[in-house]
C-alpha positions in Angstrom: -2.7 10.7 -39.8 -3.1 13.3 -42.4 -4.7 11.4 -44.1 -7.3 9.9 -41.6 -7.7 13.9 -40.4 -9.1 15.2 -43.7 -10.9 12.3 -44.7 -13.2 12.6 -41.6 -13.1 16.5 -41.8 -15.0 15.9 -45.2 -17.4 13.2 -44.3 -18.3 14.9 -40.9 -19.0 17.7 -42.9 -21.2 16.1 -46.0 -23.1 14.4 -42.8 -23.6 18.2 -41.7 -24.8 19.4 -44.3 -27.0 16.7 -45.9 -28.7 16.2 -42.4 -30.4 20.4 -41.0 -33.5 18.9 -40.2 -33.7 14.9 -40.3 -31.8 11.8 -40.4 -32.3 10.8 -44.4 -30.4 7.1 -45.3 -27.8 8.3 -47.6 -26.6 10.9 -44.7 -26.7 8.2 -42.6 -24.6 6.2 -44.8 -22.1 9.8 -44.6 -22.1 10.4 -40.4 -21.2 6.7 -39.9 -18.1 6.4 -42.6 -16.8 9.9 -40.8 -17.5 7.8 -37.6 -15.7 5.1 -38.6 -13.0 7.5 -40.1 -12.6 9.4 -36.7 -11.9 6.0 -34.6 -9.0 5.6 -36.9 -8.0 8.8 -36.0 -8.0 7.5 -32.4 -6.1 3.9 -33.6 -3.2 6.2 -34.5 -3.0 8.8 -31.1 -3.8 5.6 -28.8 -2.3 2.9 -30.8 -5.7 0.7 -30.0 -6.4 -1.3 -33.6 -9.3 1.1 -35.1 -10.9 -1.7 -35.9 -11.4 -2.8 -32.9 -12.6 0.2 -31.6 -15.5 0.2 -34.8 -16.9 -2.8 -34.0 -16.6 -2.4 -30.2 -18.3 0.9 -30.9 -21.9 -1.7 -31.8 -21.3 -4.2 -29.0 -22.2 -3.8 -25.2 -19.1 -3.2 -24.7 -19.1 -0.1 -26.8 -18.4 2.5 -23.8 -15.4 0.6 -21.7 -13.8 -0.3 -24.6 -13.5 3.9 -25.4 -12.5 4.1 -22.2 -10.0 1.8 -21.9 -8.8 3.1 -25.1 -7.8 6.1 -23.8 -6.9 5.4 -20.3 -3.8 2.9 -21.6 -2.1 6.0 -21.7 -1.7 6.0 -18.2 -1.2 2.3 -18.2 2.1 2.7 -20.8 3.3 5.4 -18.6 3.7 2.9 -15.9 4.9 0.3 -17.3 8.4 2.4 -17.8 8.7 2.8 -14.5 11.5 0.6 -12.7 9.6 -0.4 -9.7 10.9 -3.4 -8.1 10.4 -5.0 -5.1 11.1 -3.0 -1.5 12.1 0.4 -4.6 8.8 1.7 -5.7 9.1 4.8 -5.2 8.1 5.7 -9.1 5.2 4.1 -9.5 4.4 5.5 -6.1 5.1 9.1 -6.6 2.3 8.5 -10.1 -0.1 7.4 -8.3 -0.2 10.2 -5.5 0.0 12.7 -8.2 -2.8 11.3 -9.6 -4.9 11.2 -6.4 -3.8 14.3 -5.7 -5.2 15.5 -8.9 -8.3 14.3 -8.3 -8.6 16.0 -5.2 -8.4 13.0 -2.5 -6.5 13.1 0.4 -3.3 11.1 0.7 -0.7 9.9 2.7 2.2 7.9 2.9 2.9 4.4 4.6 6.8 4.8 5.0 8.0 3.0 1.9 5.1 0.4 2.5 2.3 1.6 0.8 0.1 4.6 -0.6 -3.6 5.8 0.0 -6.1 7.8 -1.4 -9.9 8.4 -0.5 -11.7 11.5 -0.6 -11.7 13.8 2.0 -15.4 13.5 3.2 -17.1 10.3 4.1 -20.3 9.0 3.3 -22.3 6.6 5.6 -22.1 3.5 3.8 -19.6 0.5 3.5 -16.4 1.0 2.6 -14.2 -1.1 0.1 -10.7 -0.9 0.3 -9.2 -1.7 -3.5 -5.7 -3.0 -3.1 -2.7 -3.0 -5.9 0.7 -3.7 -5.7 3.2 -1.3 -7.2 6.5 -3.5 -7.2 6.8 -6.3 -10.2 10.0 -8.7 -10.1 13.5 -7.6 -11.0 17.0 -8.3 -10.1 19.4 -6.5 -7.1 23.2 -6.3 -7.1 25.0 -9.3 -5.2 28.3 -7.9 -6.0 30.4 -5.9 -8.8 32.6 -7.8 -10.3 33.4 -4.8 -12.5 32.3 -1.8 -14.2 30.4 -3.5 -16.8 29.9 -6.9 -14.7 27.5 -7.9 -11.9 25.7 -10.3 -10.3 22.4 -10.4 -9.2 20.5 -11.9 -7.8 15.8 -12.2 -8.5 13.9 -9.8 -7.1 10.5 -12.6 -7.0 9.4 -15.3 -9.0 11.3 -15.1 -12.7 12.8 -18.1 -14.7 15.6 -16.4 -16.8 16.9 -17.2 -20.7 19.7 -15.1 -21.2 20.1 -12.8 -23.0 16.8 -9.8 -22.0 17.5 -6.2 -21.9 17.6 -5.5 -18.6 17.5 -1.8 -17.2 19.8 -1.0 -13.9 19.1 1.7 -11.6 21.9 3.4 -9.7 23.4 6.4 -8.4 24.6 7.9 -12.3 20.8 6.9 -13.3 20.3 4.3 -16.2 22.4 2.0 -17.4 21.1 -0.6 -20.1 22.5 -4.3 -20.0 22.0 -7.8 -20.5 20.9 -10.4 -18.3 23.2 -13.9 -19.7 22.3 -17.3 -19.9 21.6 -19.1 -16.2 23.9 -22.0 -15.6 22.9 -26.0 -16.2 20.4 -26.9 -12.8 20.1 -22.8 -12.0 17.7 -22.1 -9.0 16.6 -18.4 -7.3 18.9 -18.7 -4.4 22.2 -18.8 -7.5 23.7 -15.9 -8.9 23.1 -14.7 -12.7 25.4 -12.2 -14.5 24.7 -9.0 -16.5 26.6 -7.8 -18.6 26.4 -4.2 -18.8 26.2 -1.8 -22.2 28.5 1.1 -20.9 31.3 0.8 -17.8 29.6 2.1 -14.7 31.3 3.4 -11.9 28.4 4.1 -9.6 27.1 0.5 -9.4 26.8 -0.2 -5.8 25.7 -3.5 -4.0 22.0 -3.6 -3.6 21.0 -1.9 -6.6 18.3 -3.0 -8.8 18.0 -4.2 -12.2 14.4 -4.9 -14.2 13.6 -5.6 -17.4 13.9 -3.4 -20.3 10.3 -1.8 -21.4 8.7 -2.4 -24.5 5.9 -1.4 -25.5 2.9 -2.7 -28.0 -1.0 -2.6 -28.5 -1.7 -4.7 -31.6 -4.9 -7.1 -32.1 -6.6 -6.4 -28.8 -3.5 -6.8 -26.6 -1.4 -5.0 -24.8 2.4 -6.1 -24.7 4.6 -5.4 -22.0 6.4 -6.5 -19.2 5.0 -5.3 -15.1 1.3 -5.9 -16.5 1.8 -7.3 -13.0 1.3 -5.7 -11.3 1.1 -2.1 -13.0 -2.7 -2.9 -14.4 -3.7 -3.2 -11.0 -1.8 0.2 -10.1 -3.5 2.1 -13.3 -7.1 1.0 -12.2 -6.5 2.9 -8.7 -4.9 5.6 -10.3 -7.9 6.4 -12.0 -11.5 5.4 -9.9 -12.9 8.5 -9.2 -11.5 10.1 -12.8 -13.6 7.3 -14.7 -15.2 4.8 -12.5 -16.6 6.3 -9.3 -20.0 5.6 -10.8 -19.6 2.6 -10.2 -19.6 2.4 -6.7 -21.1 5.7 -5.8 -22.9 5.1 -2.8 -19.7 3.5 -1.4 -16.7 4.9 0.4 -13.8 4.3 -2.1 -10.1 3.8 -0.5 -7.7 3.2 -3.1 -4.1 1.7 -1.7 -0.7 0.2 -3.4 1.5 -1.8 -1.9 5.4 -2.4 -1.8 6.8 -5.7 -1.8 3.6 -7.7 -2.8 6.4 -10.2 -4.6 9.1 -11.1 -2.5 7.3 -10.6 1.0 4.1 -8.9 1.0 5.1 -6.8 3.9 3.7 -3.5 2.3 -0.5 -4.7 2.3 1.3 -6.3 5.8 0.8 -2.2 7.3 -1.5 -1.3 5.3 -3.7 -3.8 7.1 -2.4 -2.4 10.4 -4.0 1.0 9.1 -6.8 0.8 6.6 -10.3 -0.2 8.1 -12.9 -1.6 5.6 -16.0 -3.3 5.7 -14.9 -5.0 2.5 -11.0 -5.8 0.2 -10.6 -6.1 -3.4 -7.1 -6.8 -4.4 -6.5 -6.4 -7.6 -4.3 -8.5 -9.8 -3.2 -10.8 -12.1 -3.6 -14.6 -12.8 -2.4 -16.7 -15.6 -4.4 -18.1 -18.4 -5.2 -22.2 -17.8 -6.8 -24.4 -20.7 -7.7 -27.2 -17.7 -10.0 -24.5 -15.6 -11.0 -22.6 -18.7 -9.6 -19.3 -18.1 -8.4 -17.6 -21.0 -8.2 -13.5 -22.2 -11.7 -12.1 -23.3 -13.9 -13.8 -20.6 -13.8 -11.2 -18.2 -11.9 -11.1 -15.2 -10.8 -14.1 -12.9 -12.0 -14.1 -9.1 -9.6 -16.7 -6.8 -11.5 -19.8 -5.5 -8.8 -20.6 -3.6 -4.8 -20.0 -3.4 -2.4 -19.4 -0.5 -3.4 -16.5 -0.1 -7.5 -16.5 0.2 -10.3 -19.4 0.7 -13.9 -18.5 -0.3 -16.9 -20.9 1.2 -19.1 -21.9 -1.6 -21.4 -19.5 -0.4 -19.6 -16.8 -1.5 -18.3 -18.2 -4.5 -22.0 -18.4 -5.9 -23.2 -15.1 -4.4 -20.4 -13.8 -6.7 -21.3 -16.2 -10.1 -25.0 -14.7 -9.5 -23.1 -11.6 -10.5 -24.7 -9.4 -13.6 -21.3 -9.4 -15.2 -19.1 -12.1 -16.9 -16.7 -13.6 -13.8 -14.1 -16.9 -14.7 -12.8 -18.3 -11.3 -9.7 -20.1 -10.8 -8.3 -23.0 -8.0 -5.0 -23.9 -6.4 -2.6 -24.7 -4.0 -0.3 -22.2 -4.2 1.0 -18.7 -4.8 -1.0 -16.2 -3.9 -2.0 -12.0 -3.8 -1.9 -9.2 -1.0 -5.5 -11.3 0.4 -3.1 -12.6 2.8 -2.3 -10.1 4.6 -5.9 -8.8 6.1 -7.0 -11.9 8.0 -4.1 -12.4 9.2 -4.0 -8.5 11.0 -7.3 -9.6 12.4 -9.9 -8.6 9.6 -13.2 -10.2 9.5 -14.3 -8.1 6.9 -14.5 -10.1 3.0 -11.5 -10.1 1.3 -11.2 -11.2 -2.6 -8.9 -11.3 -5.4 -10.1 -9.7 -8.8 -7.7 -10.8 -11.5 -7.4 -10.5 -14.8 -6.2 -13.2 -17.5 -2.7 -13.3 -18.5 0.3 -15.0 -20.2 4.4 -14.6 -20.3 3.7 -13.5 -16.2 7.3 -12.0 -15.0 8.9 -12.5 -17.7 9.8 -9.2 -20.0 7.2 -9.7 -22.8 3.6 -9.9 -21.1 0.2 -10.5 -22.6 -3.5 -8.6 -21.4 -6.6 -8.3 -23.0 -7.5 -5.1 -23.7 -11.3 -6.0 -23.3 -10.3 -7.5 -19.7 -8.9 -4.2 -19.4 -11.7 -2.2 -19.9 -14.3 -5.0 -18.5 -12.2 -4.8 -15.1 -14.2 -1.5 -13.9 -17.9 -2.8 -14.1 -16.4 -6.4 -12.0 -14.1 -4.6 -9.3 -17.9 -3.0 -8.4 -20.1 -6.7 -8.8 -17.2 -8.2 -6.7 -17.7 -5.3 -4.1 -21.9 -5.3 -3.9 -21.5 -9.0 -3.7 -18.9 -9.1 -1.0 -21.3 -6.6 1.5 -24.3 -7.4 0.8 -25.7 -9.0 4.2 -26.7 -12.7 3.2 -22.5 -13.8 2.2 -22.0 -16.7 4.4 
């Protein structure tokens, strides 16, 4: 760190000394080198590869990549939290704190959702941006001994055995190891967790999740819980960094509980908030078959168990001035389902990011996609609010 700091200081001073009145080619070279050295420092501070930052700063995506590097700190913080279905309090508290620091009005909808919006409404369209705060985990079915637990999965997890997990109980957090599932295991069957140390405080109904692990390398973030802490990070900092993208609109921010198991949080939210369009922020899978890949921008779900967009809506969205990928499924889904089920006539659209390793201890997302996501969200929101959509 000291090396890069000295390098930056020396080259910056030299460039300024050589350039008091005009920018010669020689002083320009010094300036460029000092600029590059500065991003070496950024790379160490925010753990984003310096070369990725340098290269991106000469590309059209420069500004958003720079912002993404800064905002990874919040995402890392969110990915370290224990937030399983029905126990999303840690993530909810971080979101509420962020929103209040930005001067937003906040409210809780029981244990089901949290909401934030500016105190003053504009005479314009209202956009709801919603992300879910839970990630798949485990619930204690039975305590066999102070070191051995029988657990059931909460959400779509495919365990291999050997994964490190964190128990959250009355005594705090205790590390353990998930044992290999039996042959012909199904999600209704119990799994075994062995705790590192005896815990007399563990009780039936306590929750476990993957051990938090964080790595940023070669333009990729690797961590558990990216589904859907990336969505939570975006709603947490929308008014801090991205409000200009939809400055003419009222943007309501929300996070829901229990998306991974029953969608109750979104169902409660849909009965408490009104909007002219809903953008559901979540993740999806890379798919060679459908041409969905990382580094290619956000993904619009045209069809799954929660949404079914018409060709007219599809064409309007794809005409937006941002790169968009599309996907078609006849299974799975997001919180999008809750809004038409509640009687909403407003358009609802999932705007997702492609990831790998979904619901595993090592989920992966592209830093470039994180950076470009806010613009894609804003473009889709405008398209949904257009009167000409059929």
